[in-house]
C-alpha positions in Angstrom: 70.6 56.9 206.8 72.2 53.5 207.9 71.4 50.7 210.2 74.9 49.7 211.3 75.2 46.5 209.6 78.5 46.5 207.8 78.0 45.1 204.2 81.7 44.8 203.5 85.4 45.0 204.8 86.9 47.4 202.5 90.7 48.8 202.5 92.0 52.3 202.1 93.6 52.5 198.6 94.8 56.0 198.8 94.8 59.2 201.0 95.6 62.5 199.3 95.8 65.4 202.0 94.9 68.9 201.2 95.3 72.1 203.3 91.8 71.7 204.9 90.5 68.4 203.6 91.3 64.8 202.6 90.5 62.8 199.3 89.9 59.2 200.6 90.1 56.3 198.0 88.5 53.2 199.3 88.6 49.6 197.7 85.1 48.0 198.2 84.3 45.7 195.1 80.7 44.7 196.4 79.7 48.2 197.2 81.2 49.9 194.2 79.5 47.4 191.9 76.2 48.9 192.9 77.2 52.5 193.6 76.7 55.7 191.5 78.1 59.2 191.8 76.5 61.1 194.5 75.7 58.0 196.6 76.1 58.1 200.4 78.4 55.3 201.9 79.5 55.1 205.5 83.3 54.4 206.1 83.9 53.4 209.7 80.5 55.1 210.5 81.2 58.5 208.7 78.8 59.2 206.1 80.7 60.3 202.9 79.6 61.0 199.4 80.9 59.3 196.3 82.8 61.7 194.1 84.4 59.3 191.8 84.3 55.7 190.7 87.0 53.6 189.1 87.1 49.7 188.8 86.7 48.4 192.5 87.5 52.0 194.2 85.4 54.9 195.0 86.8 58.3 196.2 84.9 60.7 198.7 86.1 64.1 200.0 86.4 64.5 203.8 86.2 68.1 205.1 88.1 69.6 208.0 84.8 69.3 210.2 84.8 65.5 209.7 88.6 65.3 210.1 88.3 67.0 213.5 85.5 64.9 214.8 86.5 61.5 213.8 89.5 59.2 213.3 89.5 59.1 209.6 92.5 61.2 209.3 94.5 58.7 211.2 93.8 56.0 208.8 96.7 54.7 206.4 96.9 53.0 203.0 96.0 49.5 203.4 94.0 49.8 206.6 90.7 47.9 206.7 87.5 49.8 207.1 83.8 49.0 207.6 81.6 49.8 204.6 78.0 50.4 204.5 76.0 51.8 201.8 72.9 54.1 202.7 69.8 52.0 203.4 66.8 51.7 200.9 63.3 52.2 202.0 62.8 48.3 201.7 65.8 47.6 203.8 65.2 45.6 206.9 66.3 47.7 210.0 68.4 45.0 211.5 70.5 47.3 213.5 69.3 50.8 214.7 68.6 54.1 212.8 72.0 55.9 212.3 73.0 59.1 210.4 76.7 58.6 209.9 77.2 61.7 212.0 80.1 60.9 214.5 79.7 62.3 217.8 83.2 61.6 219.1 86.1 59.1 219.2 87.2 56.4 221.8 89.8 54.1 222.4 89.7 50.2 223.1 90.9 49.8 226.5 90.7 46.1 226.9 89.6 42.8 225.1 88.6 39.8 226.9 88.3 36.7 224.7 86.3 33.6 225.3 85.7 30.6 223.2 82.7 32.0 221.6 82.7 35.8 221.8 85.0 38.8 222.8 84.0 41.4 225.3 85.5 44.8 224.2 85.8 47.7 226.6 86.1 51.2 225.3 86.6 54.5 226.9 83.5 56.8 227.0 83.8 60.4 226.6 82.4 62.6 229.3 80.1 64.5 226.9 78.5 61.4 225.5 78.1 59.3 228.6 74.5 60.3 229.4 73.4 58.8 226.0 74.9 55.4 226.7 72.8 52.9 228.7 73.0 49.3 229.4 71.2 47.2 226.6 71.0 50.3 224.6 72.3 50.8 221.0 75.6 52.6 220.0 77.4 52.8 216.7 81.1 51.9 217.0 82.9 52.5 213.8 79.6 52.3 212.0 78.7 48.9 213.5 75.3 48.8 215.4 76.3 47.2 218.6 74.4 46.6 222.0 75.8 48.0 225.2 76.4 45.0 227.5 77.8 47.0 230.4 78.6 50.6 231.1 80.4 52.6 233.8 81.1 56.3 234.4 83.8 56.5 231.7 83.7 53.1 229.9 81.2 51.0 228.1 81.5 47.3 227.0 80.2 45.4 224.0 80.0 41.6 223.6 80.7 40.5 220.0 80.0 37.2 218.5 82.3 35.4 215.9 80.5 36.8 212.9 81.0 40.4 214.0 84.6 39.9 214.8 85.2 38.2 211.5 83.2 40.6 209.2 84.1 44.0 210.7 87.3 45.7 211.9 86.5 45.0 215.4 88.0 41.5 215.4 91.5 42.7 214.8 91.3 46.1 216.5 94.2 46.4 218.9 94.1 47.7 222.5 94.5 51.4 222.1 93.0 51.4 218.6 90.7 54.4 217.9 87.0 54.1 217.0 84.3 56.5 215.9 81.2 56.8 218.1 77.6 57.8 217.2 75.2 57.7 220.1 71.4 56.9 219.7 70.0 60.2 217.9 66.6 59.6 219.8 68.2 60.1 222.9 69.4 63.4 221.9 65.9 64.7 220.6 64.3 63.4 223.9 67.0 65.4 225.8 66.4 68.5 223.8 62.6 68.4 224.3 62.7 67.7 228.1 65.6 70.0 228.8 65.9 72.9 226.3 67.5 74.9 228.9 70.4 72.6 228.9 71.3 73.5 225.3 74.3 75.8 224.3 73.3 79.5 224.0 73.9 79.3 220.2 71.4 76.5 219.8 68.4 78.6 221.3 68.8 81.3 218.8 
């Protein structure tokens, strides 16, 4: 479990592709200093398991399912990434409850900058739109953000200088791809209120 409070900006140290998987190496000195084999660490909002540790770098294996549903496979060596270790029972829940299970991807449509904050407008996949509400929470590449406005196929977030400085969102270009995780509580509510809307395989 995570809260969406990015703890460190890491960098992609290496990417080793396999037939149906990817071995990802991330340089994240602060995170690695406290990490152990088997730990869960979120990279751009994707929960990964530490399979190797060496110096300031940890490695994780990304299976095809994750490559299909996230933007991890389109990273490149040297790219900055958001890093968050799994929360502890004593951790303050400063963001919102997140699983590190990405629901889909989106692209940055526009960035409107002012003196003290930036407004970022992202595309909103049709199958996720019903879970996104104004003033609700959404995870964008592992960062817990508040939705400041929403339309039928887009949503906006307003980011303060600290968020712009300490996450990848400060340098994300228009057209850049991000991972989205909607509020899991909304999905549970939908299942309880409208079980008939579930896919047939989910009712077995």
